[in-house]
Structure formats: structure tokens, C-alpha cells
C-alpha positions as CSV (number, residue, x, y, z in Angstrom):
1,M,70.3,82.4,46.5
2,K,70.2,82.9,49.4
3,Y,66.8,85.1,49.7
4,T,67.0,88.1,52.2
5,S,63.0,89.4,53.4
6,G,62.4,93.0,53.2
7,S,62.4,93.3,57.0
8,Q,65.6,91.3,57.1
9,K,67.1,93.7,55.3
10,E,66.5,97.0,56.9
11,K,68.1,95.4,60.0
12,A,70.9,93.9,58.2
13,R,71.0,98.6,57.4
14,P,73.2,100.9,59.9
15,S,70.4,102.5,62.2
16,R,70.8,106.0,62.4
17,R,72.0,105.8,66.1
18,D,74.5,103.8,65.0
19,F,75.4,106.4,61.6
20,L,75.3,109.4,64.2
21,K,78.1,107.2,66.8
22,G,80.5,106.7,64.1
23,S,80.4,110.2,62.6
24,G,80.6,111.5,65.5
25,A,84.2,109.2,66.6
26,V,85.2,110.6,63.1
27,A,84.9,114.0,64.1
28,A,86.8,113.4,67.7
29,V,89.6,112.1,65.4
30,G,89.6,114.9,63.0
31,A,89.6,117.1,66.0
32,L,92.8,115.7,67.5
33,A,94.8,115.5,64.1
34,T,94.7,119.3,64.5
35,A,94.9,120.2,67.9
36,P,97.9,122.0,68.1
37,L,101.1,119.6,69.6
38,P,102.0,120.3,73.3
39,V,104.9,122.3,73.8
40,L,107.3,120.3,75.3
41,P,109.4,121.9,78.6
42,L,113.0,122.7,77.8
43,M,115.0,120.6,80.3
44,A,118.4,122.7,81.4
45,D,120.3,119.9,81.1
46,T,120.9,115.8,81.0
47,P,120.1,113.6,84.0
48,D,124.0,114.0,85.1
49,G,124.4,117.4,84.2
50,S,126.6,117.1,81.9
51,I,124.8,118.7,78.2
52,P,123.4,121.7,78.7
53,A,120.5,122.0,75.8
54,M,120.2,124.9,73.7
55,G,117.5,126.7,72.7
56,P,114.3,128.4,72.0
57,G,116.7,131.5,73.0
58,P,120.1,132.7,71.5
59,V,123.5,130.3,72.1
60,K,126.9,131.4,72.4
61,T,128.6,130.8,69.8
62,T,132.2,130.8,68.5
63,L,133.0,130.3,64.7
64,K,136.1,130.4,62.8
65,V,136.0,132.6,60.1
66,N,138.7,133.1,57.5
67,G,141.5,132.9,60.6
68,K,139.5,135.2,62.3
69,Q,137.4,133.9,65.7
70,M,133.9,135.4,65.9
71,T,131.6,134.8,68.8
72,E,127.8,136.0,68.6
73,A,124.7,134.5,70.1
74,F,122.9,133.1,67.2
75,E,119.3,131.3,67.9
76,P,119.6,127.4,66.9
77,R,117.8,127.6,64.0
78,V,120.1,130.1,62.6
79,T,121.7,129.2,59.5
80,L,125.2,129.5,58.8
81,L,124.3,131.5,55.5
82,D,122.5,133.6,57.9
83,A,125.3,134.3,60.7
84,L,127.7,135.0,58.8
85,R,125.6,137.8,56.2
86,N,123.3,139.0,58.9
87,H,125.5,139.0,62.7
88,L,128.9,138.8,61.6
89,D,128.5,141.3,58.1
90,V,130.5,138.4,56.1
91,T,128.9,139.1,53.1
92,G,130.6,137.7,50.6
93,C,128.1,134.3,50.4
94,K,124.7,135.0,48.5
95,R,121.1,134.5,50.0
96,V,119.5,133.7,46.2
97,C,117.0,130.1,46.5
98,D,117.6,129.6,50.1
99,R,117.1,125.5,49.0
100,G,120.2,124.2,49.3
101,T,120.5,124.2,44.7
102,C,122.4,127.7,43.7
103,G,125.3,126.9,45.3
104,A,125.7,131.2,45.8
105,C,126.5,130.7,49.2
106,T,129.0,128.1,48.9
107,V,131.7,128.5,51.5
108,M,134.5,126.0,52.6
109,L,133.7,124.2,55.7
110,D,137.8,122.5,56.6
111,G,138.5,122.6,52.7
112,K,135.1,121.3,51.3
113,P,133.1,123.2,49.4
114,I,128.9,123.4,51.3
115,Y,126.2,125.3,50.9
116,S,126.0,127.8,54.0
117,C,122.0,127.5,54.1
118,T,121.9,124.2,54.5
119,M,123.9,124.3,57.5
120,L,123.4,125.3,61.1
121,A,125.7,127.4,62.5
122,I,126.1,125.5,65.8
123,E,126.7,122.6,63.6
124,A,130.1,125.0,62.3
125,Q,132.0,125.8,65.6
126,G,135.5,124.2,65.9
127,H,135.8,123.9,61.9
128,E,137.4,126.3,59.7
129,I,135.3,128.5,57.6
130,Q,136.5,129.8,54.4
131,T,134.4,132.4,51.7
132,A,135.0,134.8,49.2
133,E,136.6,137.2,51.6
134,A,139.3,134.1,52.1
135,L,140.4,135.2,48.5
136,S,141.0,138.7,48.4
137,G,143.4,140.6,50.6
138,D,146.7,142.2,49.5
139,K,146.9,139.9,46.3
140,L,143.9,138.9,44.6
141,D,144.0,135.0,44.3
142,A,144.4,133.5,41.1
143,V,140.8,132.3,40.4
144,P,139.2,135.2,41.2
145,A,141.2,137.0,39.5
146,A,140.9,135.2,36.0
147,F,137.1,135.7,36.3
148,V,138.1,138.9,36.2
149,E,140.7,139.0,33.1
150,H,138.3,136.6,31.4
151,D,134.8,138.6,32.2
152,A,133.2,135.4,33.8
153,Q,130.8,137.2,36.3
154,Q,127.9,139.4,35.0
155,C,125.5,140.4,37.8
156,G,127.6,138.9,40.9
157,F,125.4,136.6,43.0
158,C,126.5,133.8,42.0
159,T,130.4,134.8,41.3
160,P,131.5,134.3,45.1
161,G,129.8,130.5,45.5
162,F,131.8,129.7,41.9
163,V,134.9,131.1,42.7
164,V,134.9,129.2,46.1
165,A,133.7,126.2,44.4
166,M,136.7,126.3,41.7
167,R,139.3,127.5,44.4
168,A,138.0,124.0,46.1
169,A,138.1,121.9,43.3
170,F,142.0,123.0,42.7
171,N,143.3,122.6,46.0
172,K,142.0,119.2,46.2
173,N,143.6,118.4,42.5
174,P,146.4,121.3,41.0
175,Q,146.0,118.4,38.5
176,A,142.7,118.8,37.4
177,T,141.8,118.6,33.8
178,P,139.3,122.2,33.0
179,A,136.4,118.9,32.7
180,Q,137.3,117.8,36.2
181,I,136.5,121.3,37.4
182,E,133.4,121.5,35.7
183,E,132.3,118.5,37.0
184,A,133.6,119.9,40.5
185,L,131.6,123.2,39.6
186,S,128.3,121.0,38.8
187,G,126.1,122.5,41.9
188,N,126.9,125.6,41.7
189,I,124.3,128.0,38.8
190,C,125.0,131.0,37.0
191,R,121.4,132.5,36.0
192,C,123.1,135.4,33.9
193,G,125.1,132.1,31.5
194,T,128.3,133.5,31.7
195,Y,129.9,129.9,31.4
196,Q,131.9,130.2,27.8
197,Q,133.6,132.9,30.5
198,M,134.0,130.7,32.8
199,R,135.2,128.0,30.4
200,N,138.1,130.4,29.8
201,A,138.9,131.3,33.1
202,I,139.1,127.5,33.4
203,A,141.2,126.8,30.7
204,A,143.7,129.5,31.7
205,L,143.8,128.7,35.2
206,C,143.9,124.5,34.0
207,K,147.5,125.8,32.1
208,T,149.2,127.1,35.7
209,Q,147.3,124.5,38.1
210,G,145.3,127.3,39.9
211,K,147.9,129.5,40.7
212,G,147.4,132.2,38.0
213,V,150.6,133.8,36.6
């Protein structure tokens, strides 16, 4: 074993000056890490002037909802759910979890069910949007009618999402079995627990290919 004298050990240790220098550098890095990010100016358009930037203020947006063209100005961060409910007064889709997990805000986009809380309103431009309101009118659609007949709703918050998702499933496959319809509804949750009544409604609808009586 190599012997190290006391003076050599002292030299091997960092001096107080070195320690202060090192701690100062760490503090500086920490300050930089917590400093606010600079706000970059928004460009009016791309260098060739072809694509205008959007935001942070409201942007004129046109949405086709239940067959009607609706134009309103939204901030780019506004979700389709908030645009429908808070700006366009289309309140069928419900805000419950606001995290894309419960399905209460389900709408159809070009015939496919989506969570409207997970899409920006400006992204929905140029697409066909259908909400639970599209299933009402002069004659109630077979799906919500079956929910009424079999008492498949309680508080009602989840019901619009369920009927929209179920209608989309029958539109995609009119020959679907009850098990296939239940699988299509796996992204929707009923906190009241009316699943058995829903199964009764599904069974009745499967007999008529989702067309009702």
C-alpha cells in the first residue's frame, strides 16, 4: 500500500476557494434553469408569405356542425368541446373528465367517434361534426329511443357520449353483435352504473340492425 503523508492528504482535498467557485457555478446553472423562457415574437407569415401564423388571439374558424356551417373566433388553444359548448351553444357533448378518459364528450368526426376534449377546434375545420343533437329532431333516432325505452340513463351526463358512440358503431356495422357493440363502447364510462339497462337497449337494437322498431 502506498503511504500518503498528512501534507499530501491536505493538498488532495479541494480548497475553500475551489469549493466556493464550484458552488457558485451550480447556483448559476440553477438560476438559468428556473428563469422564464423568452417570449418569441409571432411571425405574420412564412418567408414566402403563403401560410399566416395563428394566435395568440382569436382566429376566425368555421365548423360544420350537424349539417350547419358555424363561424366564430376562437383562440387556437380552444378545444372542440369548449368551442361547441361555450361558443356555439351546442351542449349535447358534456365536460366531465376533460382528460379523454370518460367519453361524455364523444362526437362523430366524419362518422368516427372521437373525444372532443382532445381535439382543437381549429383542427376540426373541413370535417363533418355530429353531436347528440343530430340524433334528435322530428323523429328521435333509434339509439336514444332505445335508451328511453329501456331506462338506460340516470344523471344523463354520460348518455350523449354513449348514444353517439353507439350510433357510430351501428353505422359502421349494422350486423354487429351485442358483444361487438359493447366493445365499441369500451371508451365510455357510466358512473351511475346503468350498464344492464344499456345491454337491454343494445340487445333490442341488434335485432333491428340499429334501426329500431
